[in-house]
C-alpha positions as CSV (number, residue, x, y, z in Angstrom):
1,M,128.4,73.4,124.2
2,T,130.0,76.7,122.2
3,S,127.7,79.8,122.5
4,P,125.2,81.1,119.8
5,V,127.3,83.2,117.2
6,L,122.9,85.5,117.3
7,E,121.6,85.9,121.3
8,A,118.8,88.4,121.1
9,R,117.7,88.8,125.0
10,G,114.9,90.6,126.1
11,V,114.2,92.6,122.6
12,T,111.8,95.0,123.4
13,R,110.9,98.0,120.5
14,V,108.3,99.9,121.2
15,F,106.9,102.9,118.8
16,Q,105.4,106.3,120.4
17,T,103.5,108.1,118.4
18,R,101.9,111.4,120.1
19,A,98.2,109.7,120.3
20,E,99.3,105.4,121.2
21,R,102.1,103.2,122.5
22,L,102.8,100.2,119.7
23,E,104.8,97.7,121.1
24,V,105.9,95.3,118.0
25,L,108.4,93.8,120.4
26,S,107.8,92.3,123.7
27,G,110.5,90.8,125.5
28,V,111.8,88.7,122.8
29,D,114.6,85.5,123.1
30,F,116.1,83.9,120.8
31,Q,119.6,82.2,119.3
32,V,121.2,81.5,116.1
33,A,123.8,78.5,116.3
34,R,127.0,78.4,114.3
35,G,125.9,77.3,111.1
36,E,122.0,77.3,111.7
37,F,118.8,78.3,108.8
38,V,116.8,79.9,111.1
39,S,112.6,80.9,108.8
40,I,111.1,83.2,110.7
41,V,107.2,83.2,110.4
42,G,104.3,85.4,110.6
43,P,101.4,87.3,109.0
44,S,102.1,91.7,108.1
45,G,103.2,93.6,111.0
46,T,104.0,91.5,113.5
47,G,107.7,92.7,114.1
48,K,109.5,90.3,111.4
49,S,111.6,93.5,110.1
50,T,112.0,95.3,112.8
51,L,113.2,91.9,114.7
52,L,115.5,91.3,112.1
53,H,117.0,95.1,111.7
54,I,117.6,95.3,115.4
55,L,119.7,91.6,114.8
56,G,121.3,93.6,112.2
57,G,121.9,97.2,113.9
58,L,119.7,98.8,111.8
59,D,117.2,99.7,114.5
60,R,118.0,100.3,117.9
61,P,116.4,98.5,120.7
62,T,114.0,100.0,123.0
63,A,115.4,97.8,126.1
64,G,117.4,94.3,126.0
65,R,120.6,93.2,124.2
66,V,121.7,91.9,121.6
67,L,124.6,89.7,121.2
68,L,126.7,89.0,117.5
69,D,129.7,86.8,117.0
70,S,131.0,87.9,121.0
71,H,130.1,91.5,120.5
72,D,127.4,93.3,122.7
73,L,125.9,95.4,119.3
74,F,124.4,98.1,121.2
75,G,127.2,98.3,124.1
76,C,129.1,99.3,122.0
77,P,130.0,103.6,121.0
78,E,127.9,104.8,118.9
79,S,131.4,105.7,116.4
80,E,132.3,101.8,116.4
81,L,128.5,100.8,115.2
82,P,128.6,100.9,111.5
83,G,132.2,99.1,111.2
84,L,131.1,95.7,113.6
85,R,128.2,95.7,111.3
86,N,129.1,95.8,108.1
87,E,131.9,93.2,109.2
88,K,129.5,90.7,110.7
89,V,126.7,91.4,109.3
90,G,125.1,90.2,105.3
91,F,122.4,91.8,104.5
92,V,119.7,90.0,101.5
93,F,116.7,92.7,101.2
94,Q,113.7,92.1,99.2
95,F,114.4,95.0,97.1
96,H,118.6,94.3,96.5
97,H,119.0,98.0,97.4
98,L,121.9,98.3,95.3
99,L,123.4,100.9,94.2
100,A,121.9,102.1,90.8
101,E,125.4,104.5,89.5
102,F,127.1,101.4,89.9
103,T,128.4,98.0,88.5
104,V,127.7,94.6,89.6
105,L,131.7,94.6,90.2
106,E,131.8,97.7,92.2
107,N,128.2,97.1,94.6
108,V,129.8,93.6,95.4
109,A,133.7,95.5,96.2
110,L,131.9,98.2,98.4
111,P,132.0,96.5,102.1
112,Q,135.9,95.7,101.3
113,L,135.8,99.3,100.5
114,V,134.1,101.1,103.6
115,A,135.9,97.9,106.2
116,G,139.4,100.0,105.0
117,A,140.2,97.6,101.5
118,S,142.4,98.6,99.2
119,E,140.5,98.8,95.6
120,A,143.2,95.9,94.3
121,E,142.3,93.9,96.9
122,A,138.9,94.5,97.3
123,F,137.4,94.3,93.8
124,G,139.5,91.1,93.7
125,R,137.6,89.8,96.3
126,A,134.4,90.9,94.7
127,E,135.3,89.1,91.9
128,Q,136.2,85.9,94.0
129,V,132.9,85.4,95.1
130,L,130.7,86.2,92.1
131,S,133.5,83.3,90.7
132,E,132.2,81.3,93.8
133,I,128.5,81.7,93.1
134,G,129.1,81.3,89.6
135,F,127.8,85.6,88.6
136,T,131.0,86.6,86.7
137,N,128.9,87.1,83.2
138,R,127.3,90.5,84.4
139,L,130.6,92.7,86.0
140,T,129.9,95.7,84.2
141,H,126.7,96.1,84.3
142,R,124.7,98.5,86.5
143,P,121.3,97.4,87.9
144,A,118.4,98.6,85.5
145,Q,120.6,96.4,83.0
146,L,119.5,93.3,85.3
147,S,117.2,91.1,85.5
148,G,115.6,90.2,89.3
149,G,117.5,87.6,90.0
150,E,120.3,88.4,88.5
151,K,120.2,91.3,91.1
152,S,119.5,88.9,93.8
153,K,122.3,87.7,93.2
154,A,124.7,90.5,93.1
155,A,123.1,91.1,96.7
156,V,123.9,87.8,97.7
157,A,127.4,88.0,96.5
158,R,127.4,91.5,98.2
159,A,126.3,90.1,101.5
160,L,129.0,87.5,101.5
161,V,131.8,89.6,100.6
162,N,133.3,90.5,104.1
163,Q,132.9,86.9,105.3
164,P,129.9,88.0,107.5
165,A,129.5,85.6,111.3
166,V,125.6,85.5,109.6
167,V,123.5,86.7,106.9
168,L,119.9,88.3,107.2
169,A,117.7,88.1,104.5
170,D,114.2,90.3,104.7
171,E,111.5,88.6,102.4
172,P,114.5,87.5,99.9
173,T,112.8,85.9,96.7
174,G,109.2,88.5,97.6
175,S,109.7,90.7,94.4
176,L,111.3,87.0,92.4
177,D,108.7,85.1,90.2
178,A,108.4,81.4,90.8
179,A,112.0,80.2,88.4
180,S,114.0,83.5,90.1
181,S,113.6,82.6,94.0
182,G,113.9,78.7,93.0
183,A,117.2,80.3,92.1
184,L,118.0,82.4,95.5
185,M,116.9,79.2,97.6
186,D,118.7,77.2,96.3
187,L,122.2,79.4,95.8
188,L,121.3,80.0,100.5
189,V,120.4,76.5,101.1
190,G,123.9,75.3,99.5
191,L,126.1,78.3,100.9
192,N,124.5,77.3,104.2
193,R,124.9,72.8,103.5
194,D,128.3,73.2,102.1
195,R,129.9,75.9,103.8
196,G,128.6,76.6,107.2
197,L,126.8,79.9,106.4
198,T,124.7,81.2,109.3
199,L,121.8,82.4,107.7
200,V,118.2,83.9,109.6
201,V,115.3,84.6,106.4
202,V,112.1,86.2,107.7
203,T,109.5,84.9,104.5
204,H,106.0,85.0,103.8
205,N,106.3,81.7,101.5
206,P,105.8,78.7,103.3
207,E,108.4,76.6,100.8
208,V,110.8,79.3,101.6
209,A,110.1,78.9,105.2
210,R,111.1,75.0,104.7
211,L,114.5,75.3,103.9
212,G,115.3,76.1,107.0
213,R,117.0,73.7,110.0
214,R,114.2,75.5,111.9
215,T,111.4,77.8,111.9
216,L,110.0,80.1,114.4
217,V,106.7,82.3,113.8
218,M,106.0,85.8,115.3
219,R,103.6,86.3,117.2
220,D,101.9,89.2,119.8
221,G,105.1,89.8,119.8
222,K,107.4,87.4,120.8
223,L,108.8,84.7,119.1
224,W,106.9,80.9,118.9
225,N,108.5,77.4,117.9
226,D,106.1,76.4,115.2
227,E,105.1,73.6,116.9
228,E,103.7,75.9,119.5
229,V,101.1,78.4,117.4
């Protein structure tokens, strides 16, 4: 039996202020198999995005471990974490976070450049990925010149360019209209089905959640199977 590509063990996240101690995550245990598409749902403020940020190494847990493609994400030296995150995780955010001063091609190539690829390698790989997802007609456009749906395609290409072990998507359709949402999810579902892309999606949208092979619900600081809630 193969080991999971992503695993949380007892992940706890506490936010401490002068007035209160807020435990957002309470010992979360969670596994994702390679090639799986998992949806995470739950009300606002229950810790879904916090968990996703910890799984991707953008935030640190107060306690617990995250294993990513056999790497102990927070057991490695602090100096190695950005490189590991860049190599192993692709992110798709609700508001895309494309760099305004860069073209689509430059935005998509950036993770390759950060990883140490030459400009020729980075831009070649970026063009390849953009071609694979059918988005080649806006390569020299900047984010302000793109529609919401086009920005989402650029964000997906950027997430894929380093061939990550897992793609984490935080409300990926939250800023899109119905047509663009459908197109984005068709793209992600196709990548999962046809290429074995491992995908974890946090969403409020029940139609998006139903596309996952497994749906988990964030409640009381833990993840529950949909039928347990």
